[in-house]
N, C-alpha and C positions, 0 to 999 in steps of 0.2 A: 507597408507589410513586406517581408521580403522570405525567400527561402534560400538556403545555402546545403551544400552538399547533404550526403546520409547522414553523417556522423553528428549534422545540426540540427537545428529544429525551426520552425516557423517563430517570426518576433517582429517587434516594433519596436520603435523609440518615441519616448517624451520628451520635450525637454531642451535645453542648453547645449550643446553639443560641448562644450569645453566642462561641464559639472560631473562632480564623481558621479557613477553609476551607480542607483538602486534595481536590484533586478526584485522584482515583482512573479511569485509563481501559482499556479492556479491548483484547486482542488478537482480531483477527480470528477468525468464529466462537466466539466463548465471549461471556459476559453478565456481568453486573457480579459474580455470584455467586464469580471464579476469585479475587476479595480478600477472599472471608468470611474465610478465617485472618489477612489483616491487623487485621479490623476493629475485634475488642477492645479490643486493643491500642492501637490509632493512634486509636480516638474517644475515648480517654482525655484526650486534649490536643486532637486538635483535629478540628472540624464536618467529619467525611468526606462527599465528597458522589461518589457513584458515578452513571454512565450507561451506558445498553444503545446500540449500535449499532442503524443503523435495521435493521429486521428480524431483530431477535437477541433473544430471550427474550420474545420477544411485541411486542417495540414495532412501533410502526407501521410498512411496510414503505413507506416515504420516501426511497428508494433516494438517495444522494451519491455521485457518481463522481469527486470527490477529494478530498486532504487537507486544501484550505481549506477545501471545502465543509464536512466535516465540524467544522471549527476554528469555524468559524463561526457553525453550531449548537451547538457547547457554549459557545460566548462569547455569543451571545444567551439562552439556556437561563439561565445565570450574570446577564446583566441584569436578565432580567425577574424572579428572585429577589433585586437588588439587591447583588450578590456584586461586588466588584471588584476587588480585589486577592486570590490566591489561590497554594496552593501545586499543583505539578501531579507525579502520577507515572501512568505510561503505560508498558504491555506491549505492545511489537512494533507495530500498528496505531497504536491507544492511546500509544505514544511519539512517532510518527509524528506525533500532532494535537497530543502537548505543543513537540513542537519548532518545529511551525509557530505557535503559539499563542507563543513565548519567540520567535520573529524577528517576527510581523508585529504584535504588542501586548507590548512588553515592559514596558510600562509596569502591566501586570498582571498577570504572573508574577512573584512572589515567589521561588520555588526551584523547580528542576527535576530528577525522577529518570526516568534512560530505562531500560528495563530490556527485555532482548530488543531494542534496537530496533539502527539501522543511518541513517547517510544517502541508505542506495539498498539497498532490500532485493532482493537476488539480479537477475535482469534483465526488462524488460519484454514479453521472448518467454515466461518463465517463468508470472508472473501470465497472462496473456493466455489462455496455454496451458492453466492451470486454469478460466479462466472459459469455454473451449470445450468441457472436458470436463464441467463441470456444468451449462451448457445444454442437452446433449447425453444427458447421465446422470443430471442431478440433482445432487444432493447427498451419497447413500447411498457412492460412492466415498471422496469426501475425505473424508466423517465416518469410516468405515474405516479407513484411516489417520491419522487425525489424532493417537491413541496416542503411534505411532510418530516423528509428529515434535516432539509437545510434552515427551516423556518420555522417560526411562532407561529401556530393556529392564527391569532389576531393577523399578524403580517401578513398570511399567506390569501384570508378573507378578504381582507382591505386594498389589498393589492394584484388582484388580477391579471393585470400587466405582468408584471414582473414574473408571476405563479408561472403563467403562459409561457413565456422565456425561458424556466429552468426546466420547463419539460421540453420543451424544444430545443432546445441548449443539449440535454443528454441523448434527447431521440435523435437527431445528426449526428453523433459519436460514433465512429465504425467499433462495428461487437468487436471485431478482432483482439484491436487497440485497445478497448475499455478491458475485455478479460486479462489480457495481457498486463494488465495498470493493478485489478484484481490481484493477480497472482503477487503481481510486486508488493504490494502491501500485506498481502498472507504470508511473504519470508521477512518484511521488515521487523526488525527487535534491534533496536540498539540502546535496552535500558543499562547493559552492562556498559556502556560507552561514552555515558552522558559523561561524567566526569572529566573527559576528555576534552566537551566542545569547550576551548579556552575564550572565545571572544563574547565580549556585552550581548546576552538577548534577554530580549522581552518576550515574554509567553504569556500569549494575549487568548482569550478563550470566551464566549457570550457564556453567559448565566443560566441559559436554559439550554445548554449544547446536548442533545441528548444521545449524538454519536459519541463526540471525544469533548466530553465535561470537563469541569473544572478539576475533576478528582486525579484525571491523564496528565491536566495542566499541573497542578501540584507535585503528582510525580517528575516533571521534565524539572520546576524549577527546583524543586529538594535537590535534584541528581546535576546540575549545569550549577558550577561553582558562583559565575558571574549573570546571573540571571534575575528579573524580576517580574510579578506576576500580576496583571489587568484583567478584570473580570466584568466584561460591558454586560450591563444590568438590560435586559426584554433583546436580546439577543442567543440565536440558534447558532447553526453549526456554521453557515455563510453571514458570520456578520460583519463582514465588508461590506457586504449590499444590503441588509437587513438593518443597522446601526453605521451609515456612512460616512459622517459626522464624528463621532467617538474614535472610529478605527482610526482617523485619518488624521486625528488630534493625538492620540497615542502615538502611530507611528511617527509624525513630525518629531514628537518631544524624545522618544529613542533615540530616532536617527541622529536627533541634532545635539543631543548629549552625548550619547553612547560614542560617536563617531569625530568628535574635534579632535580632539588629537590628531587622527590619521589624516583629516583634510581641512587645513588649516584654508582654505579658500573659503569657508563657510566662513562670512564676516558676521553674520548677524549675531547677538549676544544671544548663547540659547536659552530658552523661555524654562522657569522652574520645574525641576521637574516633579511631577504627582503621582507617579506610579508607586507600588508597595517596595519596599526594602527587601535585598536581599532575605529567602530565607535560608536557613544551615545549613551549610552539604550535609547529606546525608552519603554514609558510606557506599561506595560503588561494588556491589561485589564480585568477585574474579570467578573464573570456572577453573575450579583446580584441575592440575594435571592428570592424566588418567592414570591409574596404575596399572603397572603393568601385568598381564594377562599371562601365566604360565602356558596357557595353552595355547599360545601365540605362538610361531616358532622366531627366535632371535632375527633381528632385522628387518620383519614384515610389521608394517602397522597395522594397530587392531582394527578393524573395520567396524566395532561397534557403535561407534558415534554418529561413521557416516551413513550405517545403516539403519540408524534409530532415525534420522533426519529425513531422508527416503521413506522409511517406514511411516512416519507421519506426514509427509508430502503425500502421498499416495494415499495413503488409508484416513486419513484425519487425525485430529491429535483427540477425538474423544473417544475414538475405538482403541486408539494405542493406549490412552490413559486407563481403560477401564482393564485392558489386557493387562498390561503390566501391575497396575492395582490390587487384579486376581492373582498374581502369582506368589507362590508361599515355596516352602523350604520344597517339597516338590514338585514342583513345577517351574520353578524360577528357571533352572540350565536350559528346559527349553523353550522360554521366552528370549535368552540369549542367545539359544544357536542359531532361531530363525532370526533376532534382529541382526546376527553377524555374517549369517550368510546366504539367506534367502533375501534379506535386502541390505545388506553390506556390500552384496558376492554378486550373486544374480541379478539381481534388480538396477542393481547401478554400475553394471556392463556396458559398455556405450556402443555394441552392436545391435542393438534392437532399441529404438522409442519408446516410452511409455505406454501410448496408444497401441504399438503392438503387443508388449507384453502384457498389455491388457484382455488383448484378441486371444490371444493363445491360454491366458488364466481360466477367462470364461470357459472356453472349451475345453480345458482339462476339469475345470469342474463339475461340466456338465456330464461328461463323459466317464468321470468317478462316483458320480450321485453326491460330490460335496454340499448337497443346498443350504446347510449354514452358514456356509464359507463362499456360496457364492451370492448368500446378499449384502456382504462389505466388498464381495469384488465388483458388484454390480456397482455401487457409489464409486469405489475407485477407477473404474472404466469414465464414468460422466467425470470425475475430477482429471482422468488423466485427458479428457478432450471425445471421446467418443460423444458421436449423440445416440439417441433413444432411437433411431432408424439404423444406424449402424450395428448397436445390439442385437437387432432384432435379425441383420443381415447373418451375423455371428450366430447366432442359436441358431436359424434355417439351415445353416450349412451346417451345423452340428447334429441335426433332425437327419443330416443323409448320411452323415459318416460314424454317430455315436445311437441313431436309433431315435426315431419319432417318440416312443413314451420319453426316454433323458429329457428331449428337447422340452416335450408338453410340462415335464414336473420345472422345467430352469424358466420356461415363462411365467406358470405360475407365481413360483418364486419372483421374480424380477419386476412382475407388473406392480404390483402398491409399490414398491422402491422406488420404483419409476414415477411415478406416480408422485411420492414424495417430495423424490428428489428435484423433479421439475417444474411443479405445480408454486407460481408465482404467492408472496404472501399474499395477505387482504383480498 
């Protein structure tokens, strides 16, 4: 194990020093040990490079809140080691990192395998909600439910040692780094860019995966020009752990065949591929350029798109979708106004962070008696990083300056919202 400068990651190598490098990327909440059963076979041919996510497996807790930041740290680590070109296989968040590398640094990635991956992992609301749960309750609730997300029920019941290993792996992760990784997944969306992934790609998924299942895998295969699909029977989300032999065989076949031209050093005759043939490439949607808005002064960028992004990040997709769907000829202009100027101008200003803006907004809602809007701004405050204890302190401060009746009403409004948002499932 080695630790490198702040821009880099905790990593380890296995396999011959002169072999081509194959990078294995872990899933959220796991460590490089999730690949233990693949390494003996892969290390016969490749120099296997594994890394830990920040705050996972004892790695330094230097949080990264975007997939791009994580990919940059992988690349910085490889640069320091003198590795220029490599194959990459990643599971879930690890797969997102690999896809980002293939999109932004195509000259570096020779071949790609995406396991339990998706062009967009669920909804941003789901991951931000998980962040609220962890911030309030710690990682124990997430750890206890991880086996049911990662494994089939039969496997979890018959392999208690592995199940407990999974629980402890999550439980010992740094909470701040876990929350930051949730933020990274919440913002990850490469649907429009799939057609630009130009390397041979294996998309591998467990047939029983309820997190990122076969439907998401088929979306990847349909969008990536040179992609093949492999469905592993009897496996859920952590297929490399649950069905190690099948996953190892598929990885060996993929990297042996797809990487032959790039690495003539591989002398063994490639085994006959058994993967499904490439699916037809589906048209990739392009974002149309925004039409000019006559109300915006010439030369000034329209803040609508950036405002909508901030509005969704703070209030959640569900709330914003409901508000926009309800807009009609009478109220539509008002929705445009608040998106542009409340969210695109004021909330987007760098002078205050979102935690502070939430504190100010909560106080204003209490002072104005805006109880309906206080409901979703309490949710927003939790998403922006305030804990229930900190929200309580804001309300107590407001009681002094806005009046006890106003604060009393605010506590009554906020209490069920906080209970709902911070109670772990199950």
